[in-house]
C-alpha positions, 0 to 999 in steps of 0.5 A: 855696971859690971863687965857682965852686964857690958858684954850681955847688952851689945850682944842682945842689941845684935840678936835683936837687929839679926831677928829684925833683918830676918823679918824684913826679908832680903834687901836689894844690894842697891838699897843697902849700898845707898843706906851706907853711903848716907850713914857715912855722910852723916857721921862725917858731917855730924862728927864723932865722939858723941850722939847728938853730932850725927843726929843733928846732921841727919836732921839737917841733911835729910830736911835740906836735901828733900827741900832741894829736891822739891824746890830744884829737882835739877840740882837735887842729886848735887846738893848733898855733895856740895852740903857736905863740902861746904860743912866739912870745909868750915868744920873738919872735925864735924858740926858737933866735934868737942875738940877745936881745930887750930887754924 
């Protein structure tokens, strides 16, 4: 792949996302902050360097958080923080990180 295409594809993706954002209309700041914090949690738990880690983390966090909020509504808000704490103590570089962590 030439350098020209390596520059065109990200620019085209950004332009498409800009058009989608314009079509969706304004997003309240409260919702945008909630989404950004969720993205940060997913990337931290999934690990950097591949796409499978954040994908698996997003599925695991979403399903388990929804199940916890359904079955134990009182503990629904704190569950995500406990889940992230346990996973990052167990695997500091994320669940799908390729590097090995020395004990």
